[in-house]
VOTIZA-973908 format. One record per atom (N, C-alpha, C): residue in three letters; z, x, y. Coordinates in steps of 0.001 Angstrom, whole numbers, padded with zeros to 6 digits, always signed. Layout:
N
ALAZXY;...
***
This chain:
271
MET+002202-005458+056799;MET+002475-004026+056671;MET+003135-003728+055325;VAL+002756-002602+054760;VAL+003403-002093+053551;VAL+003938-000714+053897;GLU+005188-000433+053555;GLU+005740+000869+053885;GLU+006558+001433+052736;LEU+006697+002743+052775;LEU+007543+003428+051798;LEU+008272+004554+052506;THR+009369+004956+051900;THR+010149+006073+052419;THR+010080+007213+051417;THR+009681+008378+051877;THR+009574+009531+050996;THR+010968+010063+050679;PRO+011096+010869+049642;PRO+012406+011475+049345;PRO+012948+012318+050495;ARG+012076+012760+051403;ARG+012519+013496+052589;ARG+013078+012571+053667;GLY+012883+011254+053478;GLY+013319+010301+054484;GLY+012248+009938+055492;GLU+011035+010441+055291;GLU+009926+010105+056186;GLU+009363+008740+055794;ILE+009013+007942+056789;ILE+008473+006606+056530;ILE+006960+006642+056687;ILE+006256+006160+055677;ILE+004795+006053+055717;ILE+004452+004571+055712;ARG+003699+004146+056718;ARG+003350+002736+056868;ARG+001851+002534+056718;PHE+001494+001459+056045;PHE+000097+001048+055911;PHE-000063-000286+056633;GLY-000877-000303+057676;GLY-001140-001552+058380;GLY-000111-001865+059440;GLY-000256-003061+060028;GLY+000676-003500+061054;GLY+000588-002694+062330;GLY-000543-002072+062576;GLY-000695-001265+063775;GLY-000185+000151+063654;ALA+000278+000549+062466;ALA+000770+001913+062255;ALA-000391+002905+062290;PRO-000127+004166+062626;PRO-001185+005177+062588;PRO-001786+005301+061188;LEU-002986+005837+061131;LEU-003704+006020+059874;LEU-002845+006765+058863;ALA-002648+006163+057690;ALA-001882+006797+056612;ALA-002838+007606+055735;LEU-002296+008623+055097;LEU-003114+009496+054250;LEU-002612+009494+052822;ILE-003555+009303+051888;ILE-003336+009488+050458;ILE-004253+010632+050041;ALA-003704+011709+049514;ALA-004535+012879+049231;ALA-003988+013665+048057;GLY-004889+014349+047363;GLY-004505+015191+046230;GLY-005695+015409+045323;PRO-005498+016088+044210;PRO-006593+016349+043290;PRO-006901+015127+042434;CYS-008068+015106+041850;CYS-008432+013997+040966;CYS-007437+013882+039816;VAL-007145+015006+039183;VAL-006316+015017+037981;VAL-005325+016177+038061;ILE-004203+016057+037403;ILE-003252+017175+037317;ILE-003897+018281+036490;GLU-004178+019409+037130;GLU-004784+020530+036410;GLU-003716+021455+035826;SER-002616+021607+036564;SER-001468+022376+036079;SER-000304+022061+036992;GLU+000912+022326+036517;GLU+002105+022093+037334;GLU+002092+022980+038573;GLU+001758+024228+038387;GLU+001717+025162+039515;GLU+000709+024710+040562;HIS-000451+024243+040104;HIS-001517+023867+041035;HIS-001116+022680+041900;VAL-000529+021636+041311;VAL-000208+020462+042119;VAL+000905+020766+043119;HIS+001863+021612+042747;HIS+002917+021975+043697;HIS+002332+022757+044872;TRP+001469+023714+044554;TRP+000833+024493+045620;TRP-000015+023606+046524;LEU-000814+022721+045918;LEU-001709+021878+046692;LEU-000932+020897+047568;ALA+000141+020334+047044;ALA+000959+019412+047841;ALA+001510+020114+049080;ARG+001978+021357+048917;ARG+002499+022100+050064;ARG+001406+022343+051111;GLU+000213+022676+050637;GLU-000888+022959+051559;GLU-001343+021698+052298;ILE-001397+020575+051598;ILE-001777+019322+052259;ILE-000732+018942+053300;TYR+000547+019069+052938;TYR+001617+018728+053876;TYR+001549+019619+055118;ARG+001238+020878+054913;ARG+001138+021812+056045;ARG+000056+021367+057022;GLN-001051+020828+056521;GLN-002143+020414+057381;GLN-001988+018994+057911;ALA-001335+018123+057132;ALA-001367+016691+057434;ALA-000028+016096+057830;GLY+001088+016752+057492;GLY+002379+016118+057698;GLY+002644+015103+056603;PRO+003502+014115+056846;PRO+003850+013141+055802;PRO+002611+012450+055228;PHE+002525+012398+053904;PHE+001383+011794+053229;PHE+001820+011381+051832;VAL+000956+010646+051147;VAL+001198+010267+049757;VAL+000365+011181+048866;PHE+001036+011900+047971;PHE+000311+012790+047056;PHE-000211+011986+045880;LYS-001516+012147+045590;LYS-002109+011430+044469;LYS-002639+012405+043427;ALA-002445+012060+042174;ALA-003013+012820+041061;ALA-002885+011967+039813;SER-003865+012069+038941;SER-003858+011296+037699;SER-003261+012118+036566;PHE-002446+011473+035739;PHE-001952+012144+034531;PHE-002951+012025+033395;ASP-003877+011071+033532;ASP-004925+010880+032516;ASP-006124+010239+033182;LYS-007289+010803+032980;LYS-008533+010186+033454;LYS-009208+009551+032242;ALA-008889+008299+032028;ALA-009345+007616+030814;ALA-010805+007177+030873;ASN-011441+007323+032042;ASN-012825+006850+032176;ASN-013800+007980+032504;ARG-013512+009180+031994;ARG-014440+010288+032202;ARG-015779+009995+031531;SER-016848+010590+032060;SER-018199+010328+031552;SER-018360+010732+030090;SER-017814+011892+029751;SER-018015+012450+028413;SER-016709+012496+027624;LEU-016834+012355+026326;LEU-015694+012495+025428;LEU-015054+013877+025555;HIS-015840+014871+025951;HIS-015381+016252+025985;HIS-014843+016677+027357;SER-014843+015770+028331;SER-014362+016099+029671;SER-012844+016205+029701;PHE-012335+017030+030596;PHE-010890+017202+030761;PHE-010274+015908+031279;ARG-009206+015443+030623;ARG-008587+014182+030993;ARG-007243+014347+031683;GLY-006597+015474+031532;GLY-005283+015661+032126;GLY-004216+015856+031074;PRO-002965+016037+031500;PRO-001898+016368+030555;PRO-001349+015182+029775;GLY-001720+013969+030141;GLY-001213+012796+029436;GLY+000010+012205+030118;LEU+000437+011041+029626;LEU+001488+010257+030270;LEU+002811+011011+030379;VAL+003340+011485+029275;VAL+004685+012069+029280;VAL+004748+013343+030113;GLU+003858+014287+029824;GLU+003856+015557+030548;GLU+003444+015350+032003;GLY+002469+014475+032219;GLY+002013+014212+033582;GLY+003104+013629+034457;LEU+003849+012658+033930;LEU+004935+012068+034713;LEU+006056+013074+034947;ARG+006291+013967+033982;ARG+007289+015021+034195;ARG+006892+015898+035375;ILE+005611+016245+035441;ILE+005128+017088+036541;ILE+005219+016344+037867;LEU+004826+015078+037881;LEU+004895+014294+039118;LEU+006336+014087+039565;ALA+007251+013945+038607;ALA+008672+013820+038955;ALA+009166+015086+039656;GLY+008644+016237+039256;GLY+008992+017486+039927;GLY+008527+017493+041371;LEU+007355+016940+041617;LEU+006860+016830+042987;LEU+007725+015879+043804;LYS+008166+014804+043155;LYS+009040+013852+043838;LYS+010332+014560+044277;LYS+010867+015408+043439;LYS+012087+016152+043789;LYS+011856+017092+044962;GLU+010608+017513+045140;GLU+010259+018384+046265;GLU+010099+017591+047562;GLY+010133+016236+047477;GLY+010117+015429+048698;GLY+008864+014630+048956;TYR+007940+014614+047994;TYR+006665+013930+048224;TYR+006659+012510+047664;ALA+006029+011597+048397;ALA+005714+010282+047847;ALA+004557+010451+046866;ILE+004526+009618+045828;ILE+003585+009819+044725;ILE+002763+008562+044465;LEU+001456+008763+044247;LEU+000556+007729+043733;LEU-000084+008248+042465;THR-000133+007410+041440;THR-000882+007749+040233;THR-001478+006476+039655;ASP-002557+006625+038907;ASP-003190+005420+038362;ASP-002765+005166+036927;ILE-002824+003893+036574;ILE-002493+003456+035215;ILE-003702+002728+034638;HIS-003838+002827+033319;HIS-004999+002243+032657;HIS-004634+001155+031650;GLU-003361+001113+031265;GLU-002914+000145+030268;GLU-001602-000475+030737;PRO-001347-001749+030392;PRO-000098-002387+030824;PRO+001144-001600+030429;GLY+001140-000965+029260;GLY+002298-000230+028791;GLY+002613+001013+029615;GLN+001683+001457+030444;GLN+001930+002623+031288;GLN+002643+002253+032588;ALA+002672+000957+032934;ALA+003180+000540+034241;ALA+004647+000915+034443;GLU+005511+000527+033522;GLU+006941+000778+033695;GLU+007277+002267+033706;PRO+006778+003071+032760;PRO+007075+004511+032832;PRO+006581+005145+034131;ALA+005364+004799+034552;ALA+004818+005375+035777;ALA+005627+004958+036996;ALA+006125+003720+036980;ALA+006901+003209+038110;ALA+008233+003930+038268;GLN+008705+004596+037216;GLN+009942+005364+037324;GLN+009763+006595+038213;VAL+008492+006986+038422;VAL+008193+008183+039210;VAL+007390+007846+040470;ALA+006362+007036+040312;ALA+005410+006805+041393;ALA+005890+005746+042384;ASP+005580+005968+043654;ASP+005823+004983+044699;ASP+004703+003947+044728;ILE+003503+004379+044350;ILE+002333+003511+044350;ILE+001644+003618+042999;LEU+001422+002478+042360;LEU+000628+002412+041142;LEU-000785+002007+041511;GLN-001737+002793+041089;GLN-003128+002524+041430;GLN-003872+001922+040245;ILE-004633+000881+040527;ILE-005490+000266+039511;ILE-006904+000792+039712;PRO-007454+001526+038744;PRO-008811+002055+038901;PRO-009837+000942+039108;ALA-010902+001283+039826;ALA-011909+000293+040189;ALA-012478-000437+038974;PHE-012735+000290+037903;PHE-013314-000336+036711;PHE-012377-001378+036097;LEU-011086-001305+036418;LEU-010082-002162+035775;LEU-009496-003209+036724;CYS-010095-003402+037876;CYS-009482-004250+038900;CYS-009441-005723+038527;ARG-010109-006122+037447;ARG-010051-007521+037001;ARG-009216-007695+035744;GLN-008571-006628+035270;GLN-007800-006687+034030;GLN-006455-007358+034295;THR-006379-008637+034001;THR-005227-009448+034382;THR-003908-008877+033887;ASP-003801-008530+032618;ASP-002537-008026+032080;ASP-002098-006744+032775;LEU-003050-005891+033113;LEU-002739-004642+033797;LEU-002201-004922+035200;LEU-002847-005822+035926;LEU-002408-006153+037278;LEU-001032-006815+037276;LEU-000793-007679+036314;LEU+000518-008335+036234;LEU+001612-007320+035901;ALA+001324-006411+034988;ALA+002312-005393+034627;ALA+002637-004508+035827;ALA+001616-004124+036589;ALA+001847-003306+037776;ALA+002664-004078+038808;GLY+002319-005339+039021;GLY+003038-006148+039996;GLY+004501-006316+039648;ARG+004794-006499+038381;ARG+006172-006755+037943;ARG+007089-005553+038152;THR+006543-004360+038300;THR+007390-003189+038519;THR+008030-003215+039909;GLY+007458-003975+040826;GLY+007957-004004+042193;GLY+007461-002852+043051;ARG+006717-001935+042459;ARG+006141-000831+043222;ARG+004947-001319+044037;ILE+004574-000529+045043;ILE+003330-000809+045762;ILE+002180-000679+044771;VAL+001221-001599+044861;VAL+000048-001567+043983;VAL-001197-001362+044842;ASN-001944-000310+044540;ASN-003213-000055+045224;ASN-004355-000497+044322;LEU-005050-001544+044745;LEU-006179-002088+043983;LEU-007480-001497+044504;LYS-008135-000723+043669;LYS-009450-000227+044060;LYS-010502-001298+043771;LYS-011352-001547+044752;LYS-012401-002549+044569;LYS-013424-002049+043560;GLY-013712-002881+042563;GLY-014719-002507+041576;GLY-016070-002260+042213;GLN-016782-001265+041688;GLN-018124-000949+042195;GLN-019075-002123+042017;PHE-018696-003046+041157;PHE-019550-004176+040778;PHE-019143-005465+041496;LEU-018154-005402+042404;LEU-017640-006608+043043;LEU-018038-006707+044501;ALA-018235-007933+044961;ALA-018331-008197+046390;ALA-016925-008121+046973;PRO-016762-007664+048202;PRO-015412-007480+048746;PRO-014586-008759+048780;GLU-015224-009904+048996;GLU-014454-011147+049049;GLU-013834-011512+047699;ASP-014374-010967+046611;ASP-013831-011267+045288;ASP-012487-010583+045034;MET-012135-009619+045865;MET-010876-008920+045659;MET-009652-009797+045939;ARG-009842-010911+046611;ARG-008712-011815+046861;ARG-008124-012309+045541;LEU-008962-012434+044516;LEU-008482-012917+043221;LEU-007618-011863+042537;ALA-007993-010603+042690;ALA-007170-009525+042134;ALA-005830-009457+042860;VAL-005867-009609+044181;VAL-004630-009607+044966;VAL-003728-010758+044534;GLU-004317-011921+044291;GLU-003534-013087+043865;GLU-002838-012835+042533;LYS-003479-012090+041638;LYS-002856-011796+040341;LYS-001586-010976+040532;VAL-001650-009951+041365;VAL-000463-009138+041609;VAL+000600-009965+042335;ALA+000177-010713+043354;ALA+001119-011507+044148;ALA+001806-012579+043315;SER+001172-013025+042234;SER+001772-014064+041384;SER+003068-013592+040744;THR+003291-012271+040703;THR+004520-011716+040131;THR+005651-011682+041152;GLY+005344-012088+042393;GLY+006324-012012+043466;GLY+006248-010716+044250;ASN+005292-009863+043908;ASN+005116-008577+044571;ASN+004027-008715+045636;GLU+004421-008608+046888;GLU+003472-008722+048004;GLU+003039-007360+048530;LYS+003497-006296+047890;LYS+003195-004941+048382;LYS+001894-004448+047756;VAL+000788-004889+048328;VAL-000529-004611+047761;VAL-001431-003974+048813;LEU-002139-002929+048414;LEU-003179-002298+049217;LEU-004516-002549+048535;VAL-005597-002646+049319;VAL-006935-002760+048726;VAL-007790-001600+049245;THR-008540-001001+048334;THR-009289+000213+048660;THR-010777+000036+048382;GLU-011582+000356+049381;GLU-013040+000381+049241;GLU-013462+001751+048748;ARG-014322+001787+047713;ARG-014791+003070+047173;ARG-016272+003049+046823;GLY-017033+002161+047502;GLY-018470+002126+047286;GLY-018885+001082+046276;THR-020155+000703+046358;THR-020716-000356+045513;THR-021952+000170+044790;CYS-022133-000215+043539;CYS-023287+000223+042751;CYS-024590-000097+043478;PHE-025483+000879+043490;PHE-026744+000707+044209;PHE-027858+001393+043425;GLY-028077+000923+042215;GLY-029140+001520+041417;GLY-028679+002764+040691;TYR-029618+003472+040110;TYR-029324+004594+039228;TYR-028523+005693+039931;HIS-027279+005904+039447;HIS-026394+006989+039885;HIS-025955+006910+041338;ASN-026248+005850+042044;ASN-025930+005808+043462;ASN-024890+004750+043792;LEU-024051+005085+044764;LEU-023148+004124+045374;LEU-023523+004011+046847;VAL-023239+002872+047438;VAL-023461+002703+048873;VAL-022205+002092+049473;VAL-021873+002494+050688;VAL-020741+001918+051404;VAL-021274+000977+052471;ASP-020951-000291+052310;ASP-021292-001289+053311;ASP-020064-001453+054197;MET-020142-001003+055427;MET-018983-001021+056311;MET-018484-002443+056587;ARG-019323-003440+056358;ARG-018849-004822+056498;ARG-017729-005112+055498;SER-017756-004401+054373;SER-016748-004609+053341;SER-015344-004371+053876;LEU-015184-003400+054771;LEU-013871-003071+055303;LEU-013307-004226+056129;VAL-014193-004948+056790;VAL-013786-006114+057569;VAL-013471-007282+056635;ILE-014314-007470+055629;ILE-014127-008584+054690;ILE-012846-008398+053884;LEU-012564-007165+053452;LEU-011357-006905+052669;LEU-010084-007251+053440;ARG-010146-007173+054742;ARG-008968-007504+055554;ARG-008568-008967+055397;LYS-009511-009802+054984;LYS-009217-011223+054790;LYS-008269-011457+053614;THR-008069-010444+052777;THR-007094-010575+051692;THR-005665-010597+052235;GLY-005495-010167+053487;GLY-004169-010071+054070;GLY-003467-008763+053761;CYS-004150-007868+053059;CYS-003558-006587+052655;CYS-004054-005455+053551;PRO-003266-004397+053701;PRO-003783-003202+054359;PRO-005015-002681+053615;VAL-005973-002171+054382;VAL-007251-001716+053825;VAL-007323-000192+053873;ILE-007649+000391+052735;ILE-007778+001847+052590;ILE-009248+002177+052336;PHE-009698+003302+052874;PHE-011057+003758+052572;PHE-010993+005027+051744;ASP-011595+004986+050567;ASP-011696+006150+049684;ASP-012985+006889+050034;ALA-012832+007945+050812;ALA-013997+008656+051333;ALA-014645+009580+050318;THR-013955+009875+049226;THR-014511+010826+048261;THR-015201+010147+047089;HIS-014589+009116+046498;HIS-015296+008412+045429;HIS-016497+007637+045967;SER-016494+007357+047259;SER-017629+006650+047849;SER-018891+007499+047887;VAL-018745+008826+047775;VAL-019937+009689+047766;VAL-020231+010205+046355;GLN-019549+009643+045372;GLN-019792+010012+043979;GLN-021173+009528+043533;LEU-021763+010275+042612;LEU-023009+009863+041957;LEU-022668+009689+040476;PRO-022223+008493+040069;PRO-021699+008300+038705;PRO-022693+008713+037622;GLY-022257+009612+036754;GLY-023075+010034+035624;GLY-024252+010917+035975;ALA-024403+011275+037258;ALA-025607+012002+037675;ALA-025651+013425+037158;GLY-024507+013932+036690;GLY-024487+015294+036162;GLY-024801+015369+034683;GLY-025276+014271+034111;GLY-025574+014238+032688;GLY-024336+013878+031895;SER-023445+014834+031710;SER-022185+014580+030994;SER-021020+014431+031966;ALA-021328+014394+033259;ALA-020286+014245+034283;ALA-020903+013604+035519;SER-020045+013147+036413;SER-020535+012563+037654;SER-020877+013653+038656;GLY-021872+013372+039477;GLY-022204+014261+040580;GLY-021591+013716+041860;GLY-022008+014275+042974;GLY-021479+013804+044240;GLY-022183+014450+045413;GLN-021996+013851+046581;GLN-022606+014354+047814;GLN-021485+014559+048838;ALA-020749+015638+048660;ALA-019568+015877+049472;ALA-019878+016018+050957;GLU-021130+016325+051296;GLU-021487+016485+052699;GLU-021366+015185+053489;PHE-021254+014055+052770;PHE-021143+012770+053455;PHE-019704+012258+053551;ILE-018735+013013+053019;ILE-017345+012568+053083;ILE-016898+012378+054525;GLU-017104+013390+055341;GLU-016596+013336+056711;GLU-017309+012292+057566;PRO-018634+012185+057533;PRO-019273+011122+058316;PRO-018816+009724+057916;LEU-018666+009473+056617;LEU-018232+008140+056183;LEU-016786+007877+056583;ALA-015941+008892+056512;ALA-014547+008723+056933;ALA-014476+008380+058415;ARG-015271+009070+059217;ARG-015283+008778+060654;ARG-015751+007350+060914;ALA-016779+006938+060190;ALA-017304+005579+060370;ALA-016265+004533+059983;ALA-015554+004770+058872;ALA-014555+003809+058401;ALA-013411+003663+059396;VAL-012959+004777+059973;VAL-011884+004705+060956;VAL-012371+003998+062217;ALA-013624+004203+062572;ALA-014177+003506+063736;ALA-014251+002000+063505;VAL-014522+001587+062267;VAL-014528+000155+061940;VAL-013101-000385+062004;GLY-012148+000414+061521;GLY-010749+000015+061538;GLY-010179-000111+060144;VAL-009534+000935+059656;VAL-008850+000898+058363;VAL-007407+001359+058572;ASP-006584+001087+057572;ASP-005162+001407+057678;ASP-004797+002731+057015;GLY-005680+003209+056165;GLY-005381+004448+055471;GLY-006639+005113+054960;LEU-006543+006404+054727;LEU-007635+007189+054171;LEU-007184+007756+052834;PHE-008007+007571+051815;PHE-007803+008145+050493;PHE-008840+009249+050332;VAL-008382+010442+050003;VAL-009333+011541+049870;VAL-008838+012505+048798;GLU-009714+012823+047865;GLU-009394+013840+046871;GLU-009775+015197+047438;VAL-008836+016138+047343;VAL-009049+017465+047914;VAL-008817+018528+046846;HIS-009484+019645+047050;HIS-009353+020775+046124;HIS-009716+022030+046885;GLU-009003+023111+046617;GLU-009285+024357+047345;GLU-010624+024960+046933;ALA-011102+024642+045736;ALA-012378+025163+045245;ALA-013041+024075+044406;PRO-013683+023089+045042;PRO-014260+021962+044297;PRO-015193+022379+043171;GLU-015839+023515+043321;GLU-016752+023979+042277;GLU-016007+024351+040994;ARG-014696+024565+041087;ARG-013901+024892+039905;ARG-013013+023730+039448;ALA-013044+022621+040161;ALA-012178+021495+039817;ALA-012509+020982+038418;LEU-011484+020549+037703;LEU-011672+020094+036324;LEU-012139+018648+036237;SER-012144+017940+037362;SER-012639+016559+037396;SER-013079+016219+038806;ASP-014251+015625+038941;ASP-014773+015093+040210;ASP-014891+016128+041320;GLY-015111+017376+040973;GLY-015303+018400+041987;GLY-016444+018128+042949;PRO-017619+017632+042467;PRO-018754+017437+043369;PRO-018506+016436+044495;ASN-017504+015568+044347;ASN-017226+014622+045432;ASN-015834+014822+046033;ALA-015305+016052+045925;ALA-014002+016362+046520;ALA-014191+017034+047874;LEU-013232+016797+048767;LEU-013216+017468+050061;LEU-012584+018841+049888;ARG-013228+019854+050437;ARG-012646+021190+050382;ARG-011375+021209+051220;LEU-010304+021756+050667;LEU-008993+021727+051290;LEU-009017+022237+052726;ASP-009778+023291+052980;ASP-009755+023870+054321;ASP-010467+023014+055360;ARG-011049+021880+054934;ARG-011679+020940+055870;ARG-010746+019789+056236;LEU-009636+019658+055540;LEU-008783+018482+055716;LEU-008190+018390+057111;GLY-007619+019472+057601;GLY-006963+019436+058903;GLY-007900+019029+060021;SER-009081+019631+060061;SER-010030+019306+061132;SER-010533+017876+061017;LEU-010712+017392+059767;LEU-011145+016008+059588;LEU-010084+015052+060122;LEU-008832+015290+059777;LEU-007765+014404+060251;LEU-007668+014419+061768;GLU-007902+015565+062354;GLU-007877+015659+063816;GLU-008965+014769+064417;GLN-010159+014826+063846;GLN-011250+013972+064320;GLN-010910+012489+064166;LEU-010343+012145+063014;LEU-010044+010739+062736;LEU-008957+010208+063668;ARG-007987+011040+063981;ARG-006928+010603+064887;ARG-007458+010399+066297;ARG-008427+011228+066702;ARG-009030+011029+068025;ARG-009796+009716+068073;ILE-010525+009407+066984;ILE-011250+008136+066921;ILE-010265+006971+066985;GLU-009193+007089+066233;GLU-008186+006032+066213;GLU-007563+005834+067591;GLN-007266+006920+068274;GLN-006688+006837+069615;GLN-007658+006182+070589;ALA-008944+006485+070450;ALA-009947+005877+071328;ALA-010006+004360+071099;LEU-009905+003946+069847;LEU-009917+002512+069550;LEU-008705+001834+070167;ARG-007551+002454+070048;ARG-006324+001861+070584;ARG-006364+001790+072104;ALA-007061+002755+072708;ALA-007149+002783+074178;ALA-008076+001702+074709;GLY-008861+001160+073780;GLY-009632+000000+074167;GLY-011054+000101+074425;
***
């Protein structure tokens, strides 16, 4: 089990038989006002959760795509959310970002494309923060044990592993539900990223496309297989989102989706 305590004193647990944990928020910080508003709305629908947002999207499809406010301003904004009582997840792309981000974030996320970058994983591990390793689109799930070992070599055992789909030809990702079972062999809590799993990388020409209509069915399937947490990017108007809108869950669908997932989880526990 991996757990954290929010500034409100709420405990969020991943694994160990704990109820499904939620990681949710926009792809990128669009504005200070927006993330504060969105965090309040997610909390209203979901209760205790981990708010996620990137201060920089360093792997956007196009040079001209919106990347976010950057490290300094982004962490200032996330620190404001922390003062409001929210647990925070943000991703890092370079070893030098680990320590500054760890001053604010409860969870440091390693993007899927970077899950084999040894120096980055070691830097994240050394902060002592929870590290969420996204499985590379190009990796078999059993290969993630090596990434986990890199973080654990620092003495940090607080590691999550996240499935977000596997490359399947031109612009397509596929989710093999067997992966969720195989990832459990790492000994880490397993998270399912229901939104990046329906992404169509680069399909928009200068941006990624997505098939948001499959977010909810895949989330239901993942919970039925058995996962410890759900990762979902949400936006009140995905068509206006500055990053990854085509594969974001519309905010007004979040509450009903969580209700469905909790019923599935309860049915599994009942036997």
